[in-house]
MDTraj code that builds the backbone (N, CA, C; nanometers):
import mdtraj as md
import numpy as np

residues = "MET ASN SER ASN ARG LEU ALA ASN LEU ALA LEU PHE LEU VAL THR ILE GLY TRP LEU PHE ALA ILE TYR GLY VAL MET SER GLN VAL GLY ASP PRO ALA PRO ASP THR PRO ILE ALA GLN ILE VAL ALA THR ARG HIS ARG SER VAL ALA VAL LEU VAL VAL GLY VAL ILE CYS LEU LEU SER SER LEU TRP LEU SER GLY ARG VAL PHE PRO GLU ALA LYS VAL ARG SER ILE LEU SER THR VAL ALA VAL VAL GLY PRO ILE VAL ALA PHE MET VAL VAL LEU TYR".split()
xyz = np.array([
    [1.8183, 1.2067, 0.8701],
    [1.8329, 1.1715, 0.7320],
    [1.8110, 1.2995, 0.6454],
    [1.8809, 1.3050, 0.5344],
    [1.8647, 1.4194, 0.4478],
    [1.7379, 1.4007, 0.3630],
    [1.7008, 1.5114, 0.3010],
    [1.5718, 1.5147, 0.2306],
    [1.5732, 1.4228, 0.1036],
    [1.6877, 1.4170, 0.0428],
    [1.6958, 1.3251, -0.0783],
    [1.6715, 1.1832, -0.0462],
    [1.7266, 1.1365, 0.0677],
    [1.7031, 1.0014, 0.1097],
    [1.5635, 0.9742, 0.1487],
    [1.5033, 1.0731, 0.2169],
    [1.3574, 1.0588, 0.2601],
    [1.2664, 1.0547, 0.1430],
    [1.2979, 1.1351, 0.0404],
    [1.2159, 1.1359, -0.0822],
    [1.2276, 1.0013, -0.1548],
    [1.3472, 0.9460, -0.1624],
    [1.3628, 0.8162, -0.2229],
    [1.2972, 0.7074, -0.1381],
    [1.2993, 0.7197, -0.0091],
    [1.2293, 0.6227, 0.0768],
    [1.0749, 0.6326, 0.0562],
    [1.0237, 0.7540, 0.0357],
    [0.8859, 0.7684, 0.0051],
    [0.8461, 0.6941, -0.1221],
    [0.9256, 0.7064, -0.2258],
    [0.9014, 0.6362, -0.3535],
    [0.9075, 0.4842, -0.3332],
    [1.0036, 0.4400, -0.2570],
    [1.0152, 0.2995, -0.2247],
    [0.8961, 0.2444, -0.1485],
    [0.8490, 0.3214, -0.0542],
    [0.7356, 0.2803, 0.0313],
    [0.6068, 0.2742, -0.0540],
    [0.5936, 0.3577, -0.1549],
    [0.4761, 0.3489, -0.2440],
    [0.4801, 0.2141, -0.3156],
    [0.5871, 0.1777, -0.3705],
    [0.5999, 0.0519, -0.4415],
    [0.5672, -0.0680, -0.3541],
    [0.6345, -0.0727, -0.2362],
    [0.6148, -0.1828, -0.1410],
    [0.4730, -0.1813, -0.0882],
    [0.4174, -0.0639, -0.0597],
    [0.2863, -0.0514, -0.0048],
    [0.1779, -0.1007, -0.0998],
    [0.1921, -0.0662, -0.2276],
    [0.0898, -0.1219, -0.3237],
    [0.1050, -0.2664, -0.3407],
    [0.2280, -0.3174, -0.3466],
    [0.2403, -0.4592, -0.3545],
    [0.1754, -0.5372, -0.2410],
    [0.2033, -0.4925, -0.1175],
    [0.1440, -0.5506, -0.0026],
    [-0.0111, -0.5378, 0.0017],
    [-0.0572, -0.4192, -0.0371],
    [-0.2023, -0.3964, -0.0326],
    [-0.2718, -0.4877, -0.1399],
    [-0.2170, -0.4986, -0.2537],
    [-0.2776, -0.5806, -0.3577],
    [-0.2734, -0.7286, -0.3133],
    [-0.1603, -0.7756, -0.2571],
    [-0.1565, -0.9123, -0.2076],
    [-0.2604, -0.9318, -0.1004],
    [-0.2693, -0.8384, -0.0110],
    [-0.3616, -0.8549, 0.1052],
    [-0.5049, -0.8645, 0.0558],
    [-0.5445, -0.7880, -0.0494],
    [-0.6783, -0.7949, -0.1001],
    [-0.7019, -0.9176, -0.1884],
    [-0.6073, -0.9428, -0.2754],
    [-0.6309, -1.0534, -0.3715],
    [-0.6232, -1.1899, -0.3084],
    [-0.5507, -1.2014, -0.1902],
    [-0.5385, -1.3327, -0.1241],
    [-0.6722, -1.3668, -0.0522],
    [-0.7600, -1.2693, -0.0357],
    [-0.8923, -1.2978, 0.0261],
    [-1.0027, -1.3207, -0.0767],
    [-0.9719, -1.3075, -0.2072],
    [-1.0701, -1.3314, -0.3083],
    [-1.0794, -1.4824, -0.3329],
    [-1.2023, -1.5290, -0.3472],
    [-1.2210, -1.6690, -0.3753],
    [-1.2599, -1.7479, -0.2518],
    [-1.3131, -1.8659, -0.2784],
    [-1.3582, -1.9562, -0.1743],
    [-1.2539, -2.0634, -0.1515],
    [-1.2340, -2.1007, -0.0260],
    [-1.1419, -2.2127, 0.0022],
    [-1.2073, -2.3468, -0.0380],
    [-1.1241, -2.4464, -0.0529],
    [-1.1780, -2.5806, -0.0815],
    [-1.2625, -2.6272, 0.0305],
    [-1.3700, -2.7140, 0.0018],
    [-1.4607, -2.7550, 0.1049],
    [-1.3947, -2.8373, 0.2174],
    [-1.2837, -2.9058, 0.1920],
    [-1.2237, -2.9824, 0.2944],
    [-1.1154, -2.9126, 0.3669],
    [-1.1002, -2.7819, 0.3532],
    [-1.0020, -2.7009, 0.4238],
    [-1.0480, -2.6792, 0.5669],
    [-0.9635, -2.7077, 0.6623],
    [-0.9996, -2.6898, 0.8011],
    [-1.0279, -2.5394, 0.8345],
    [-1.1165, -2.5189, 0.9237],
    [-1.1597, -2.3803, 0.9671],
    [-1.0344, -2.3070, 1.0196],
    [-0.9476, -2.3705, 1.0949],
    [-0.8323, -2.3050, 1.1566],
    [-0.7350, -2.2535, 1.0442],
    [-0.7248, -2.3286, 0.9380],
    [-0.6387, -2.2808, 0.8287],
    [-0.7003, -2.1653, 0.7556],
    [-0.8338, -2.1642, 0.7415],
    [-0.8990, -2.0513, 0.6762],
    [-0.8831, -1.9241, 0.7583],
    [-0.8997, -1.9413, 0.8900],
    [-0.8858, -1.8197, 0.9782],
    [-0.7433, -1.7736, 0.9829],
    [-0.6462, -1.8638, 0.9800],
    [-0.5054, -1.8244, 0.9818],
    [-0.4694, -1.7502, 0.8527],
    [-0.5195, -1.8003, 0.7399],
    [-0.4942, -1.7338, 0.6125],
    [-0.5586, -1.5990, 0.6054],
    [-0.6763, -1.5834, 0.6596],
    [-0.7423, -1.4540, 0.6639],
    [-0.6702, -1.3520, 0.7517],
    [-0.6210, -1.3998, 0.8660],
    [-0.5442, -1.3140, 0.9511],
    [-0.4158, -1.2666, 0.8830],
    [-0.3487, -1.3571, 0.8168],
    [-0.2269, -1.3210, 0.7426],
    [-0.2598, -1.2186, 0.6321],
    [-0.3660, -1.2412, 0.5636],
    [-0.4002, -1.1483, 0.4512],
    [-0.4358, -1.0078, 0.5066],
    [-0.5060, -1.0062, 0.6179],
    [-0.5420, -0.8726, 0.6805],
    [-0.4119, -0.8035, 0.7279],
    [-0.3205, -0.8812, 0.7851],
    [-0.1937, -0.8247, 0.8387],
    [-0.1114, -0.7678, 0.7281],
    [-0.1056, -0.8365, 0.6154],
    [-0.0324, -0.7875, 0.4994],
    [-0.1017, -0.6639, 0.4443],
    [-0.2303, -0.6608, 0.4403],
    [-0.3028, -0.5437, 0.3889],
    [-0.2779, -0.4244, 0.4791],
    [-0.2774, -0.4433, 0.6123],
    [-0.2539, -0.3361, 0.7037],
    [-0.1118, -0.2835, 0.6888],
    [-0.0171, -0.3714, 0.6736],
    [0.1248, -0.3249, 0.6498],
    [0.1296, -0.2399, 0.5195],
    [0.0633, -0.2851, 0.4147],
    [0.0616, -0.2078, 0.2881],
    [0.0002, -0.0683, 0.3075],
    [-0.1083, -0.0612, 0.3787],
    [-0.1740, 0.0672, 0.3992],
    [-0.0854, 0.1570, 0.4850],
    [-0.0165, 0.0985, 0.5866],
    [0.0753, 0.1807, 0.6696],
    [0.1911, 0.2271, 0.5818],
    [0.2439, 0.1467, 0.4929],
    [0.3488, 0.1919, 0.4011],
    [0.3029, 0.3072, 0.3129],
    [0.1758, 0.2977, 0.2628],
    [0.1231, 0.4095, 0.1797],
    [0.1062, 0.5370, 0.2532],
    [0.0527, 0.5280, 0.3805],
    [0.0377, 0.6466, 0.4586],
    [0.1745, 0.7027, 0.5000],
    [0.2708, 0.6178, 0.5290],
    [0.4039, 0.6649, 0.5600],
    [0.4640, 0.7368, 0.4439],
    [0.4393, 0.6870, 0.3276],
    [0.4933, 0.7544, 0.2085],
    [0.4296, 0.8917, 0.1900],
    [0.3012, 0.9000, 0.2166],
    [0.2357, 1.0331, 0.2046],
    [0.2930, 1.1282, 0.3099],
    [0.3213, 1.0811, 0.4321],
    [0.3739, 1.1648, 0.5343],
    [0.5129, 1.2125, 0.4992],
    [0.5952, 1.1134, 0.4478],
    [0.7306, 1.1516, 0.4087],
    [0.7351, 1.2482, 0.2896],
    [0.6483, 1.2284, 0.1967],
    [0.6447, 1.3195, 0.0816],
    [0.6006, 1.4624, 0.1270],
    [0.5131, 1.4679, 0.2208],
    [0.4785, 1.6043, 0.2726],
    [0.5885, 1.6664, 0.3480],
    [0.6693, 1.5889, 0.4203],
    [0.7767, 1.6358, 0.4974],
    [0.8919, 1.6885, 0.4149],
    [0.9160, 1.6223, 0.2976],
    [1.0293, 1.6675, 0.2142],
    [0.9879, 1.7547, 0.0938],
    [0.8664, 1.8002, 0.0950],
    [0.8166, 1.8758, -0.0223],
    [0.8980, 1.9978, -0.0479],
    [0.9371, 2.0788, 0.0542],
    [1.0135, 2.2022, 0.0221],
    [1.1472, 2.1736, -0.0464],
    [1.2157, 2.0639, -0.0162],
    [1.3434, 2.0329, -0.0714],
    [1.3357, 1.9457, -0.1957],
    [1.2474, 1.8574, -0.2046],
    [1.2390, 1.7609, -0.3194],
    [1.1002, 1.7606, -0.3709],
    [1.0661, 1.8629, -0.4464],
    [0.9249, 1.8842, -0.4929],
    [0.8817, 1.7742, -0.5910],
    [0.9677, 1.7464, -0.6871],
    [0.9283, 1.6538, -0.7951],
    [0.9040, 1.5132, -0.7449],
    [0.9956, 1.4596, -0.6622],
    [0.9808, 1.3290, -0.6068],
    [0.8652, 1.3291, -0.5065],
    [0.8437, 1.4347, -0.4364],
    [0.7329, 1.4406, -0.3430],
    [0.5973, 1.4339, -0.4109],
    [0.5868, 1.5099, -0.5159],
    [0.4642, 1.5077, -0.5989],
    [0.4450, 1.3711, -0.6665],
    [0.5554, 1.3128, -0.7166],
    [0.5449, 1.1792, -0.7821],
    [0.4965, 1.0784, -0.6837],
    [0.5503, 1.0753, -0.5685],
    [0.5057, 0.9727, -0.4699],
    [0.3623, 0.9969, -0.4247],
    [0.3238, 1.1213, -0.4126],
    [0.1840, 1.1526, -0.3771],
    [0.0884, 1.1061, -0.4861],
    [0.1196, 1.1317, -0.6084],
    [0.0354, 1.0888, -0.7239],
    [0.0373, 0.9341, -0.7319],
    [0.1475, 0.8760, -0.7001],
    [0.1520, 0.7278, -0.7068],
    [0.0661, 0.6643, -0.6032],
    [0.0437, 0.7339, -0.4917],
    [-0.0438, 0.6817, -0.3877],
    [-0.1899, 0.7126, -0.4208],
    [-0.2199, 0.8398, -0.4500],
    [-0.3528, 0.8852, -0.4629],
    [-0.4121, 0.8505, -0.6051],
    [-0.3271, 0.8492, -0.7110],
    [-0.3738, 0.8231, -0.8423],
    [-0.4508, 0.6933, -0.8631],
    [-0.3969, 0.5806, -0.8216],
    [-0.4707, 0.4558, -0.8387],
    [-0.5995, 0.4524, -0.7587],
    [-0.6052, 0.5149, -0.6394],
    [-0.7282, 0.5206, -0.5574],
    [-0.8349, 0.6011, -0.6327],
    [-0.7950, 0.7130, -0.6858],
    [-0.8905, 0.7951, -0.7613],
    [-0.9388, 0.7242, -0.8894],
    [-0.8439, 0.6612, -0.9558],
    [-0.8813, 0.5897, -1.0788],
    [-0.9782, 0.4710, -1.0492],
    [-0.9533, 0.4063, -0.9365],
    [-1.0430, 0.2966, -0.8995],
    [-1.1842, 0.3506, -0.8652],
    [-1.1869, 0.4654, -0.7956],
    [-1.3197, 0.5238, -0.7579],
    [-1.3922, 0.5706, -0.8817],
    [-1.3221, 0.6211, -0.9790],
    [-1.3843, 0.6690, -1.1093],
    [-1.4414, 0.5472, -1.1827],
    [-1.3660, 0.4395, -1.1912],
    [-1.4170, 0.3188, -1.2542],
    [-1.5312, 0.2583, -1.1786],
    [-1.5258, 0.2607, -1.0466],
    [-1.6259, 0.1997, -0.9676],
    [-1.7617, 0.2765, -0.9803],
    [-1.7552, 0.4059, -0.9835],
    [-1.8747, 0.4869, -0.9880],
    [-1.8871, 0.5434, -1.1283],
])
top = md.Topology()
chain = top.add_chain()
for i, resn in enumerate(residues, 1):
    res = top.add_residue(resn, chain, resSeq=i)
    for name in ("N", "CA", "C"):
        top.add_atom(name, md.element.get_by_symbol(name[0]), res)
traj = md.Trajectory(xyz[None], top)
């Protein structure tokens, strides 16, 4: 694949990765209803963790792709790196 396509793929993976990661985290927030069977709670938790892992893999793949295409597509590479690292840094600043 050429570098333009890889840079666009990195930007796409950032978007998909954050959506999956947010869904994976937010679907685990809250308590289930008291009459929910344990098997359903466990299945929901496994699905949430799987979606979270896919989101993190997408974000890491985006970072790898942006590093690979940096010499040819500097602006999109920096943009995708900032889109991955920026929210993490902002969250850490707010947290601490």
